Each structure stands twice: as structure tokens, then as C-alpha cells.
N, C-alpha and C positions, 0 to 999 in steps of 0.2 A: 119390400124393404125389411119386413119383420124377420124374414129368413136370411136376409143378406148377412147379418152380423155373425151368426153361427157358421154359415157357409164360408165367410171370409176367415174365420178362426181355423177351420179345418184346412183351408187353402194355405194359410200361414204355417200350419203344422207341417204340411208336406214340403213347402219351400224350405223351412228351417231344417227339416230332417236331412234333406239332400246336401245342403251346404255344410251343415255340421258334420255329416258323415265324411264328406270329401276332405275337409280340413283336419278332423281328428284322426282319420285313418293315416293321413300323411304324417301327422305328428307322432302317432303311435309307431309307425314304421321307423321314424327317425330315432325314437327313444329305445326301441327294442331291436327288431330284426327286419332287414329289407328284403327277405325272400318270400316266396309264395306261402310257405308254412305260416310265417307271421301274418301275412295278408289274409290267408284263409281263416286263421284263428280270430283275427280282428273282425272280419265280416261275419263269421259264424257267431261270435259273441254279440255283435250288434243285433243280428236277426233273432237269436235266441232270447235275448233280453226283451226285445220288442214283443216276441211271442209270450213271454212270461207276463209282461204288462197287459197284453190283450186277454190272457187267461184270467188275470186278476180283475179284468173288466166285468166279470160275472156279477160283481158286487155293485155295479153302477146303477142297477134298477132300484137299489135301496136308498140312494141318495135323495135327500129332500130338496136340494137346490143344485141340480147338476150344472146349470149354467154358471153359478158362482164358483163351483169346484173347477170347472174348465177355465174360468177367468183367472183364478188364483194360480193355477198351474202354469200359466203362460210366463209368469215372472221367473221361476227357477229355470224353465226351458230357455229363456232368453239369456240368463247370466251364467248357467253352469258350463256351457262350452268354453267361454272365456277363462273361467276358473280352471277348467280341465287342462287347457294349454299351458297355463302357468305351472300347475302341479307337475305335468309331464316333464317340462323343461328343468324345473328346479329339483324335483325329487329323484329323477333318474340316477344322478351321480351320488345321491345320498343313500338310497336304498340298495343300489347295486354298485359294485366296484367299477370305477371309471375306466373305460377302455376295454372292459371284459364283455364278451358276447353273452347275451341273455338267452337262456334256453326256452323251450316251448312252454313248460309249466309256468315259469315266471312271466312269460309273455301273456299267457292266458289269464293269469291272476291279475296282472296289471290292466289288461283290457277290460276285464269284468269290473274292476274297481272304478276305472275312469268312466266307462260307458253306462254303468248301471243306473245312476240317477236319471240321466236324460232318456235312455231307451225305455226303461220301465214306465216312466211317466207318459212318454209319447204313445206307447202301445196301449196303455190304460185309456188315454184320451180318445184314441181311435174307436175303441169299443164303447166308451161312454157316449160319444157323439152318435154312434150307430143305434143305441138302444134306449137312450134317455133324452127327453126334451131339454134343449138348452134355453128355452123360453118357458114361462109359466111355472106352476108349482104342482108337485105331485105327479105320479105316473102309474099307470096300470099296464102290466106286461101284455103283449100281444099273444093271443091264443094260437095254438098250433094250426098251421095252414093259412093264417092271415098274413097279409102284406104288412111290412113294418110301418107303412104310412097309415094303416087303418087302426091306429091306437085309440082305445076307448078313453074318453076324458072324464076325470073326476069333477066333483062339484068345485066350482071356482076357477076352473081352467078356461082358457080361451082357445080358439081354433088353431092358434099357432103353437100350442103346447104339445107338439108331436116330435118324436125323434126324426133325425134326418134319414135314417135307414142305412142299411149296410151298403147298398149300391150307390147311394148318393155320396156317402163318406168316402168310399173307395174311389169314386170318380174325382171328387174334389181333392183328395189327397194326391192322386196321380197328376192332376193338373198343376197343383202346387209343386210337385216334384219336377215336372217338366220345366216350369218357370225357374225353379232353383238351379236345375242342371244347366239350362241355357245361360242364365246370368252368371253363374260361377265360371263356366267354361270359357265364355267369350268376353267377360268383363272383369269379374273380381280377381281371377287368378293372374291377370295381366297388370292390374293397377294397384292392388292392395296386398298388404301382408296378411298372414293368417288371422291376426287380431282384427284387422280392418275388414276382412271378408266375413268374420263372424259377427261383427257389429251390425251388418245389414239385416240378417234374420233376427238378431236380438231386438232391434227396433220394431221389426214387423210383428214379432211375438208380443211385445209390450203394447203395441197399438191394438192388436187383437184382444188382449186382456182388458185394456181400458174400454174398448168398444163393448165387450160383453158385460163388463161391470156397469157401464152407463146404461145399457139396455135393461139390466136387472136392478138398476137404481142402487148399486152397491158402491157407496162413496169411498169406502176404504180401499176397494180394489182399484178404482180409478186413481185415487191419490197415490197409492204405492207404485202403480205402474208409471205415473208421471214422474214421481221422484226418482225411480230407478232409471228412467230414460234420461232425465236431466243429469243425474250423477254419472251415467255412462258417457254422455256427451262431454261433460267436464273432464272426466278422466282421460278420454281420448284426446282432448285438446291440450292437456297439461302434462301427460305422462307418456313417455316413449316405451311402452311395455315390450315391444319387439326387441329393441336394443338391450334393455335391462335383462330380459329372460335369456336372450342369446348369450350375453356375457356370462350368465350363470352356468351355461352349458359347457363353457370352455374357460374355467377359472385359471388355468396354468399358462395361458398363452394370450398374446395380444391379438384381438380380432382386427384384421386388416380390411376385410370386405365382407359384406352381407348383401345378398340379393335374392330375388325370387323370379322364377321363370315358370312357364307351363310345365317344365320337367321337374321342378322341385326347388328346394331352398339350398342355395350355395353359400357356404361360409369358408372364408380363407383366414387362417391364423398364421401368425409369424412368431418364431422362436429361434434365437441365435442365427438369424439370417435365412432360416429354412421356412418356406411357405408350404402349409398343409391345406389341401383342398378337401372339404367335406360336402357331400351332396346328400341331402335328406338325412343328415346325422351320420352317414356311413363314410369312413375314410376312403377318398377317391384316389388321390395320389399326393406325393410330396416332391418338392424340388430338392436338388442336391443329393439325390439317391443314385450315385454314379454306378454302382454295381448293377442295379436293376435296369437302368437305362441302357447300359452297354450290352447286357445280355440280350435285351430285346432287339438290338440293332445288329450286333456283329455276327451272331450265329447265322442270320439271314444274309447279310451283305457279304460275308466271306464266301458264300456259295456263288454269288454273281457280283463280284466287285466291279465289273465293267458296266453294270446297269446304269442307264442314263435317266430313267424315270422310275420313281418309287412312290407307291401309294401307302400312306400311313392312315389307318382307320383308328382314330382316337389317340390320346396320349401325347400329342405334340407339345402341349404346354410344359410337360415335365423336362423337356430337353431332348426328347427322342428325335424330333425332326432335325434339330441342330446337329446331333450326333451322326445322323445319316450323311450330312454334308461333308463329313471327313473323307468320304469316298468321292470319286469323280462323277457325281450325278449332276444332271442339268436342272432337274426340278423335283421337288417333293410335294406331292398333293396331300395335304393334311385335312381329313374330314372329321368334323366334330359335330355332334347333334345339338348340344345346348350352346347357343350363342353367348350365354352369360359366362361360360367357362373361357371362351375365347377372349371376351372383354376383360375378365379378371387376369388372365394370363398376360395379355398385352400391357396391363397396368402394372403388374407386380414382377413379372419375369419377362420383360420385353426382349431381352437378349436371346430368348429361346425361339422367338418367332420373327425377328426383325429382318433376317436375310431375305433378299429379293427372290431367291430360288424357292422359297417356301410359299406355296399357294394355299391359303386357308379357305376351306369350303364348309359352310354351315349346312349340314344335311344329314339325313339318316344314312349311316354307312352301308347298310344292306341295299337300300334303294339306289344309292350312288353306284355301288358295284354292279347292280343289275342294269342300270340305264346308261352309264358312261360309255363312250366310244373310244376312250383313251386305252393305251396298252402299256403295261408296266413290266419291268424286269424283276421287281421284287414287290410283294405286298406284305406289309406287317400289320397284323391285327392286334391292337393294344386295348382290348376291352376287358372288364372284370370277368371273373369265373362265371360259368353258367348257373348261377344261384337262383335265377328267376327265369320264367318262361320268355320274357323279353330278351334277356341275354342269351338264352339258349338258341335264339335265331341265328347267332353268329358261330354256332358249332354244329350246324346241320349239313346233311349231304346237299341240300338245295343251295345253301349259301356257298359251300365250297365249289359247287358247279358254277355259280355266278362268278366267283373269284377266278376260277380257271378260265372263264371267258374273257377276263380283262388282262390275263397274264400273257406275256410273249411266249413263243413256242416252248422254251425251256425255263420259263420264269419260276420263281420260288415264292411260296406262301410260308409265313412264319407266325406262330402265336404260342401262348402258354396256357396250360390248364392243369392245375394240381400242384401242390407244394411237396417237395421231396427233401428229406433229411436222412439219407442213408437207410431208409426203411420204407417198404411199400406195404401199406396196410391193405386189407381186402377191399376196402372202399376205394382207395386210390387205384388199386389194380383194375377195378371195374371201370373207373373213369378212363384210365389209359387204354384199356382194351376197346372201349366204345369209341374213343376218339380215333384210335388207329384203324379200326374197322371202317369207320365212316370215311376217313381220308383215303384209304386204299380202294374204296368204291368209286373214287373220282380220279385220283392221281396214281401214276405208275410207280413212283418211288416215295417212300416216307422214311424220315430219319428222326429219332427221338433223342434229345440231348438233356441229360439229368442235371441241370444247373440248380440254382436256388429254387426255381420252379421247374416244372417239366415242360420243355420247349419242343414243339413239333415243327419239322420242316417237310414240305411236300412239293413235288414238282413232277412234270412229265419228263424232265431231263435228269441227268445224274446229280447225286448229292455226295458231298465229301466230308470225311471225318478229320482231315488234316486242317482244322480251322485255324490253328495258330500260324502255320506256314502261309496260308492264303491271306491272312490279315497282314502279315509282315511283307509279303510280296506286293500287296496293294499300297504299301508305304504308310499305313495307318498305325498310330501308336496309342492304343487305349490306355487308360489309367488302371483299369482293374482286370479286364478280360485279356490277360497276357498268357504266354506259353505255360508258365508255372501253374497259374490258376486253371487253365484248360487241361493240363495234365491230370489234375485232381478231378475235374468234372468228368472227363472221359475215361476215368479209371475203369479197367475191365469189369470189376465187380459191380459198379454202378450201371454200366451199360448192360450187363447180364440181367440185372433187376428189371431194366426197361424192356428187354427182349422177352423175359418170362411173362411180364404183365401184359405186353402187347399181344402175346400169342393166346391169351385167354379167349374163351367163347364169348361173343358179343354180337349184337345186331346193330346196324347203322342207326345213328341218331338222325331223325327226320323231323320236318316241321310239325307234322300231325302225329308223330310217334316219338315224343321227346324223352327217350330213354336216358340220355346223358344228364338231363335235368334231374330226373329221378335218382340217378346214381350219385349226383352231386348232393342232393338232399340227404341221402343216406349217409354220405361222407360227413356232411355237416351235423347230422343228428348224432353221429358216433362220438362227438366231442362232449356230449352231455350224458348224465346218468339217468335221464328220464326214461321211463318204460311206457312207450306209447301203446303197447299192447294192453296194459292194465286200463289205461284211460279209454281205449277203444272198446274194451269189454264192458266197462261201466256205461258208456254211451249206448252201446248196443242193447243192454238190459233195459235202460230207461226208455229207449225208442220202442222196444218190443212191448213194454207195458202200455205205452201211449197208443200204439197201433192196435193192441188187443182190445182196448176200450173204445176206440174211435168208431163213429158211425160211418156209413157209406159215403155220404157227400163230403164231410170233412176229409175222409181218406182220399177222395178224388182231388180235392183242393190241395192236400199235402203233396201228392205226386205231381200235380201241376206246378206247385211252388218249387219243388225240387227241379223240375224240368226248366222252368223259367230262369232260375239262378244259374244252373249248370250250363245250359245252352247259351246264355248270355256270355258266360266266360269263354265258351267255345267260339262264339262269334267274334268277341274282342280279340281273342288269340289269333283267329284266322285273319281278321282285318289287319292286325299288327304285322303279321307275316307278309301280307301282300303289299301293304302301303307303308310299312315302317311305323315308327313311334311318332305319329302325327297327332298331337294332343287335341287339336281343334276337331279333327275328324272323328276321333274316338268319342268326343263329346257329342257329336251328331248321332253316333250309334246309340249311346245311352239315352239321349233325348228321344230318339225314334222309339226306343223300347218303352219309355214312360208314356209317350204319346199313344202307343198301341194299347197299353193298360187303360188309359183314359177313354179311348174310343170303344174298346171292348166293354168297359163298364157302362158307358153311355148307351150303347146298343142294348145291353142287358136291362137297363132301367126302362128304356122305351118299350121293350118287349114285355116287361113286367106290368107296365101301365096299360098295355093294349091287348094282352093275351091272357085269357083266363085258364088256359090249360097248364097243368103242373109242369114246371120246367125240368123235372128230373130226367126225361129222355134227352133234353138238350145238353145237360151236364155229361151224360154218358157219351153222346156223339162227339162232344168237344174233347173229351178224354181220348177218344180214338183219333181225332184230328191232330191232337198234340203228339200222340205216339207216331203218327205218320210223318209229321214235320220233323221229329227227331230222327227217324230212320232215313229221311231224304237229305238231311243237312250235310253229311260228309260228301255226298255226290255234288251238291250245290257248291260247297266250299272249294272243292277241287276244280270245278268248272269256272271259278272266279279267280284264277291264278295270276292274271295279268292286271297291273295297276292301271285300269281304264275307268272312265266315268261310268260305263255300264256296270263294271264290277262294284264300284262305290254304291251305285243305286241298288244293286243286288243285296249288298250287306244291309243297307238301310231298310229295304223291304222285308228281308228275313227277320230282322229285329222287331219291326213294327207288327208283322203278321203273327209271329209267335206270341208277343205280348197281348195282342188283341184277343187271341184265343183264350189266353189265361185270364184276362180281365173279364171277358164275357162269361166264362165258366164260373168264376168267383161270384159274380153278381147273380147269376141264375141259381147257384147253390144257396146264396143268401135268401132269395125269395122262397125257395122250396122249404128250407128249414123252418122259417116263419116264427119260431119261438124267440121273441125279442130279448128275453132275459138271458139266454145262453147262446143263441145261434151265432151272433156276431163274434162273441168271444171265442167260440169253438172254431169258427172258420178262420179268423185272423190268427189264432194260435197255430192251426194246422198249416196255414200259408207261410207264416214266419218260420216255423220249425222246418218245413220242407225246403224253403229257400236257404235257411241256415246250413242244413246238411249239404245242399247242392253247392253252395259257395265253398264250404269247407272241404268237401271230399273231391269235387271236380278239380280244383286247382292244386291241391296238395298230394293227392293219391291217385285218383282214377285216371286222369288224362296222362300223367307221366307213366303209370304202370300199365294201362291197357291200351292207350292211344285213343284218338278222337273217335274213330269209327266204332270201336267196341263200347265206348262210353255212350255214344248216341243210341246204339242198339239197346243198352241197358236202360236208358231213360225211356225209350220207346216201350220197352217191356213193362216198366213200372206203370206208365199211363194206360197201357192196354189193360193191365190188371185193374187199375182204378175204374176204367169204364165197365169191365166185367162185374166188379163188385157193386157198382151202382145198378147195373141191369138186374143182378140177382136180388138186390134189396128191393127193387120195384116189384119183382115177381112174388117175393115172399111177404110184401107189405100187406097188412090186413085191409080189406076194402071198407 
């Protein structure tokens, strides 16, 4: 029971960290940018700040009352995430111009400011719990070669005045993370707002602080924790913070609808009769946008006006489905991922979905295209640009092959990618060339129409440029896409721009080689004046200095942390490609990963307690095992191409096995280092820094630029080097 309170405090720290990370990352994406660069910057900032906190944990051995420090720290950890959400929602439109995209530099600054208090304190507490006793008074560091549990006691201490140790803290933090991930994924995200979700770990942190204060007989800590908890409960019962802060995000419009689903926060505003849909803070679509709706529909339907069945993947709420019905179609199958969008559409624009010929299907569009047995004369894909790896799934050769399978013999596919205003920038030319190359690898004929956006038509049958004639022959009278407008759109100079861009050298965009996603990122980056090369050079210099001074075991932990973070992204990306954006199941993958860390650290602790042989050789062999796992992963991913229960189990097993190797290696490295005053700090810093770079580089640069196979080989090489360094350090180590 004496050790239960500090163990519970570390468990609460892990639980709080996962829930806080998931909520704040979503809020940060809403406030700044919704693409992988923004996500990579946010994850990188989180892990880097946790590493800085762990590095600062070197000072933990000099604390006279570490238990009291840990108890007091629980209070800001409980309250700061709630404050951060309020600041993000209120200050976004004050600091930055409302409606203007925020660049990478501004995103990074905002992330560091918002995350710094929580992450630095959390990282410090992990190191503190590893090297300092949370019970008793005074502490004498462990000598080199000793186990962290073999702490020498000073006069006046009791047998419980020992630190928990690196392995124990790592294990408890992982178990807390598992619990937090499961509770958030399967409970909190479905029934509570972001504020409500953050209140759960807040109360858990306050309870841990009060328990530690009580065990230390610190009345002030207990009193402040109780007062903070009561105040939080009263505020929750009397103030609707969710509505108030959301209203501050959209000051110039009436908020008609706010809702939360596993896919994000949906806000619908109304101004002058027009409804604007925002998902996670990003404009999704607007009603009464006649030009955009008509271009999406009529370029495709003019090719096959006799089509009887049409498949619409997303976008039906805007009026696209209703516009299709102007032709003599028997049925429009409208597929939308988020049921909340359908609910809001039926409530505020019911006329766009009320016709009995419109069949609404709540499903992932890609999964539906792969599994349906229906056949369609026209397929219209109305998803946003490939600004994220998730959206890139709808622009790959594999997806186009799936669509080709549901089209009739000469059916037509239509979608848009890239905005065109009488000028083709090098970035836009790269996008056009990549899309064209990808389409021609599947379809016999491709036609590019330079409207307000760049529209692509693809078919195994003929495609026609006399769009105005064919629309009129079908007896359809659009409001905007008429003969005069089409004469401007299809002007020879504009068509020549498209032809020149499409003829550029490019490779097909594929699921595991997302070159279009990278091209789109470059196109997005060109809008800002930021010089990523300068930032990358600074990061490289700092990293080189860190690696120059690092010892062998922390270096192995660094490469394993990089592998864990980067390969987790690879697994999530692969799982999403196979199964679609199934939030519950992605939560299972993440939970399996955290469970692997916990089991690996538990096995390491058991080995430390029963084996007297130095674990350095184990660290070396585990580095080699992680390298082998990275090299094999591309083959395993391609072998799990079908959405079957066996494939699902395969993804779960790979996540668990990889994390178990990493967790076991970390724990063995912690035992071998042995110097309690600095070992935990060095190992946690190396782990967090490696994970930071893995998250940042894998999602934003390495996978889009090199592809999954090359990235896995790079990760394997890094860990192979880590194992070699450990081997050489053992050979050169004095006896």
C-alpha cells in the first residue's frame, strides 16, 4: 500500500498524457492547419518538449521533498489543458487574421506556446519518479552498475524511501496510456465534448495530487487539490464553455449547429441564408455555391447523360446529389463517412437530400468502392484536395482501380484536384502531371477541364469536349455552366496549359508511395515565405551535437524511439488504406502499441530482478530485432491487402510486437546505465527526441518523398547502427 500512491500517480500521468494529447492535437489542427505538416509539427513539439522536461529531470536528485513536488505538479497538469483549449479558440482570430491560412513557422510557435507548460512538467515528473523517492526524505544517488531499486538510505529514511526506477515508471506510464487511449477512443470521444473529455484526466490528476499530499502529510496540497476539484465541478455544472468558446471562433455568423463525432468537431454557421460547414475548424463546404456544384456534376454527366445509376462519394449535402437528378437517372448513391454531416444536412438543407432517388450511405468511400457489387455509369468523387495522407487514399492508382471495377463498361470517373486561375505554377504542374500519370495507368482515356478547379475525367470509353452541346441535348438547363461559360473554360490557351502540365515527367501516385501528397504539400508550402531549409539546418546542427555527446545505450534508445514513432505512422497509414478511416479500429492499433510497450517493460523488469548478467548484450540484440522488423514491415503490409479479420489481427500483432521490442530495450538500457542521477533523464530524453523526429519526419517528408519501403529500410539501418554502437562500446568498455 505504501508504494500504491506513487504508482497510482504515475499511472494517472500516463492516462492524462494520452487524453490531453488527443484532445489538444485536434484543437491545434482546428486552430492552425489540418495537413500532415501541421500534425507532424504538433507531435514533434509534444515529444520534444517532453524530452526537454526529462532532460531537466537531472535536477530531481537535489529535491529535498520529491513527493511534495510531484503532488503540487498535479494541479497545473489537471487545469492547464482546459485553459489551453480556451486560449486556442479565443486567441486564434486575435493573433492571426481570421480566415487566413497559418504557415509552418506560426504553427510551430503556437504549438510550443500551448504545449510547453504541460509537456515540460510531464517529462520532468517521469524522470523525477524514476530517480527520486516519492516517499520518505532525502536521497542518495545509485552508484554506477547498481539497480535503481538498490538505493542507499540516509539516516531517518524508511524502507519505502526508494525511487520507483526507470523500468517501473516506464511500465506504469504505459499502462496509464493504454487505459487513457481505450477510454478516450471508446467512451469519451462519443459522449463528451473536448472540455468534458479533459475533465476526466483533470479529476484523476487532482486525486493523485491529493493522495500524494495525504501520504506526505502536506495539508496545503490536499486542500488546494480539493478546492480545485470542487471549483472545476461547479464550473462544469454552471458554465457551457463549449458553446461560449465556439461562438468566439465564429463571431461574424450565427452558429446553427455544433456536434462531435469520432471524426472531429462539426460546426454549421448561417449567414444570409447560406450554411457553411466547418470540420475541425477547416471550411468543408457551403450551400448556395451554384458554380462549384454545377462544375462537379455537369462535366461528368455530359459525358454519359444516359447513365441510370450514379455514385457520389461525399459532397451530397451541398446540393450535388440534387443537381445530378436533373438528368434521367434512376438512383444516386451518396456515400458520406461522417454520419454527423448527414444529420446536419438533413436538418438545415433537407431539400438537397429529400428526393427518394437519393440513397444515403454512411460508410468510408474507399471501402464502399472496393466492396460494393453495384455498377454505375458515372462516379463523382467530391472529397477535398490530397492535403493529408488520409485524403491521398482517394487519388491513388489502387483507388482508381477500385472505381474502375464499379463502373460500367464505358463509365466515367470525375473529380477535381488543384485550383487554376489562368496560370500553372510549377507546383500545380507537378500535381497535374502526377494525377494524369496515375489515371492513365488505369484508364484508356483522360480529359482535363480547366474550370475554377482542375477537373479530371477518366474512362475506358470515349470522352467528349463538346460539353455544352451534350448538356443541351440532354434537356438540362444549368444556371452557371452554360455555353458562354464553357467557351471561356475550354479556351485553347487554357487547354494548352493543361496539356503541357500533363505531359510532364511523373510517377504514379500509390498507396505506399504517396507522391501526390508530397506534391500537394510543396504546393501548399509555396504560399508562405518560410524557409524550411534554414529550420532543417538548425535542427540538423542541434541533433548532430546531441548525437556527438550521447553514450551508446541512449543512442540505441534514440534509434528505437525513432523506429517506434515512424513505424507506428506506417502501420496506421497501412491500416487506414486497407480498412478505411475506421476510428474505433485505429484506436485498437494505438492501444495495442501501448500494450506492447507495457509488456516489454514488464518483461524487462522481471529480467532485471532475476538475472545478474549485464543487459547490454540484450540491448544490442533488440536493436538488431527492431531493424529486422522494420525491413520486413513493407512485405507484411502488402500481404495484408484485403480487409479481413486475419488482416486486422495482423496489424494489431505488428503494432504490439514492435512496441514490445522497444519497451523491453528501454527497460534493459535503464538497468545497465544504473546511475540514477542521470540515467533516467538521458534515456527519456533520447527516447522522446527520437520519437519526435520519427513523428515529424516520417509523416511530413520521408514517406511522401521516399515511399514506405525506403523509409522502413532507413529505419532498419538506423537500428542496425545502434546495435553495432552498443556492441563496440561493450568491447571497448574497461573491465
